[in-house]
N, C-alpha and C positions, 0 to 999 in steps of 0.2 A: 969220285964226281959229289959225292954227298957233302965233303968237306970243302969243294970249290962254292958248293951253294949255300952253305951254311955261313962262309967266312961274309961276304956281301950281305947277309941278313944280320947278323950280330954287327956291320959296320952300321948298316942303318938304324938298328937300334940305338947303337952309340950314339947317330948323329942325331935322331929322334929325342934323347934324353937331353943334349946337350943341350940343342936347341928349347926343350921345355924349361931348363934350367936358366937359361940366359934369357927367355921369355920373362919367366918369375921375377929374375933379381931387375929386369927393366922395368917391371911394373914397380917392384916396390921403391926402386929411386924415383920412377915419375912422381909415385904418391907422397916420398919425401919432400921434392921440389916444389909440389902443389900445397904441400901443408905449410911450409917454410914461407912461399909465396901469398899463401892467404893471410898471414899472422902478420907479414911485414906491409902488405896492403890494407888491412883491414883493420890493423892497431887494435889487434885483441889483446888484453891483458892475459899475462901470463898466469895467473891467478886461475882465470877460467881454462886456456888451452896452453901447456907449454910447449915449446920449441922442440924438433925434432934434436939440436945440440942439447938443450938441457935433460932431455928423456935417456939420451945417448951417456951423458955424463953420470947420471942418476942409475941406471944399469950399470956403469963401471963401479960406482959405490956399493951397490949392493952386493954386487959380486967379489969385491975385495974385503967387505966386511964379513963375509960368511952367512949374511943374512939372506939369501938368495938361497945359496945350498940348503940351508936348513929349513927353510920352506918350501923347497923343492922335495927333499925328504919327507917331511910331514904331509905333503899331499900324495907323493907317488907310491909311499907305502900301503896304505888303504885301498890306493885306487889298485892297484897290481894286486893287493890279497883278495880285494872283493871283486876283480874281474875273472880270476880263476876258479875261484868257489862258485861265483854266478855263471859262468860259461859250464863248469862242468856239470853241477846241480841242474841247470837250464836244459842242456843236452840229454841228459838221462830224463829228466821229467818227461821232456817234451816226445821223446821216444816212446816211453811208457803210455803217455796219451795217446799217441798216434796208433798202437800196435793194441791197446787196450780200450773198448768201445765202451764198455760198463764205465770204467773208470773217470773217461773223458766226458761221459753225460753227466755224471754226477760232480765232476771238479770245476768243469769250466765254468758255469755262474761265479764261482767263486775268484777262477783266475782271471777274468773279464774283469771284474770286479777292483780285484787290486790294481791290474794294468791300468785301469781309468781313474784309479785314485792319484791326485797330485803328490808329488815327494814331500813338497813341504809340507804338507798337510800331516803327514806320521813323524815328522822330525819331533815335535813336543814328546811323544809318546817314545823313541826312540832315546833321547836324550834322558829321560825319567829312569829306562830300565837300564840303559849302557853308560850313560854319565857321558862325559865331554871330550872323553879320550877319542884314540882311533878305533875303538871299537864301533860307536854309533857310526864312524864314518863308513868303516867296511862293511857294514851291516846296511846301511843306504844303498852303497853301491852295488852289494850283493841281489838287494831285491830290485834295484832299477837295471841290472843284467840278465836276471837269471828268468824273469816273466818274459820279456821278449824272444830270447831265446828259444824258452819253452815251447812258447807259441808258434815260433818260424820252424824248429825242428818237429813239431804236431802239423803243421802245413804241410810238411814234405814229407812226410809217411803217408797222410792222406792223399798226397796225388802221385803215389808211387804206381809204377803198372802191373795193375791187379794180376793180369795174365802170366808177367814174369813171375810174380810171386807163387801163384798157384802151380806154375811151371817147376820151381825148384820145392814146394812141397811134395810135389808127385814123384819128385825124382831123391825123394829121401833126406832132403838137407836138413841136417839140424837145427835147434834156433840159432847155435853161435853161427856157423857159415850162413843162416837167414841174414842176422842182423848185419854179420862182416862185408859180406859179399852182397846183398841186396839193397835192405835197409839204407844203413849208412851210406854207402855210395849214391845213392838215389834222393836221400835227403841234404847231400852236400850243398847244391846249390841254395837251397832256401837256411841252411845252419849257416852258411857265407854270409846272406844279408843279415841275420839276425844278428851274428856277429858284430858285423859293422854298426850296423844301429846299435849293437847293447855299449860298443866301447864308447861312443859318443852320449850316452844316457848316462852312462857311468861315470865320466867327466863331470857332468852337468851336475849330478846326484852329491860329488863329493864337493864342489864348488858351492853350491846350495847349502850344505852343511857348515863349510868355513865361513862363508858370508854371513851367517845368520848366527851361530852359537858357538862355532868353534875357537879355540883359544890360539891355535897355530895356520901355516900353511900358506899358501898362495893367496885363496879366496880370501883367508883372514888378514894379510895383508894389504890387499886393495880395497877393503873398508877401512883399516886403520889409518893407509895414507888419506884416503878422504876425510876420516874424521879430525885428522890433524890439518889439513887444509893444504898438504901437500900434493899438488897435482901431478908434479913430475916424477913423484916415486910411485903415485898409483898409475901413472901412464906406463911408468917401466914395467910394473907388476902385469899390467895388462896384458904389453907386448909379449914378454914372457908366457904368458896363457895362451895367445894365439900361435906363438911357434909351438908350443906344447900339443895344440890343438890338432896343429899342421901335422906332427910329426906321430900323433897316435892315428890320424886319418890314413897316413903312408902305412905305419904298421897294421891298420886292418886291410888294407889292400894286398898286403902280403901275406898276410893271414889268409885269405880269400883264393889266392893266387896256389897258395901251397896246399891248401884242400882242393882245388881244383885239381892238382898234377897229383896228390893221393888218389882220389877217386877216379883218374884214368888208369893208374896204375894198378889198382884192388879190382878195376873193371874187366883187366885182360884176362 
């Protein structure tokens, strides 16, 4: 009986996903057609806005030459390392702040101050301390990710069901069991939201560094193409950035889904 019920659900899910993909593909095709039509009717110079064909040819060119791959690696390496470090430290710091009211009261003014400081204001200091290499980008991504995740985890701890926590303590639950069985599952929704926001902030942070002072990466290639008055190449790298941003959003949704399943398993 369960298998019979599950099969239509899987089919419906597959159909829904197929419909979403086809809809998105239709939107992209329509956008390209409108783009080309506006260029033809408006007689806009290619030095200002290149045609989709020119951008497509440039994407093929930077892929063949290896420029796209090298720039992609130069961006994704510090982004990945910064995300892992920022998420790990952010979750631990957030849980500590939520479970230790005195530490929370002392540190929150500084945490909110760091959260409110624009990333670009820290770039001169970071470059002076860490140089122009990947360490500067890793550190900027780490800061951009760690603080919002810590705040989200802290808020999640603060919104826990206090009677449930007291009941666990009254039944002699150890600190380890309390954290793994009560605190972490209860804060998963807040942490998942923080992770999604942190991924986008980390991506923005690495691009800010690359577009201002870095000597490599996708953001640097966009600025270099603009300086060379090569709009087709600039648009090509912008398209790559848009695709990468969409992939990161999809990844954050998968992480959120995984955390939700983990919460359900732990809560059983």
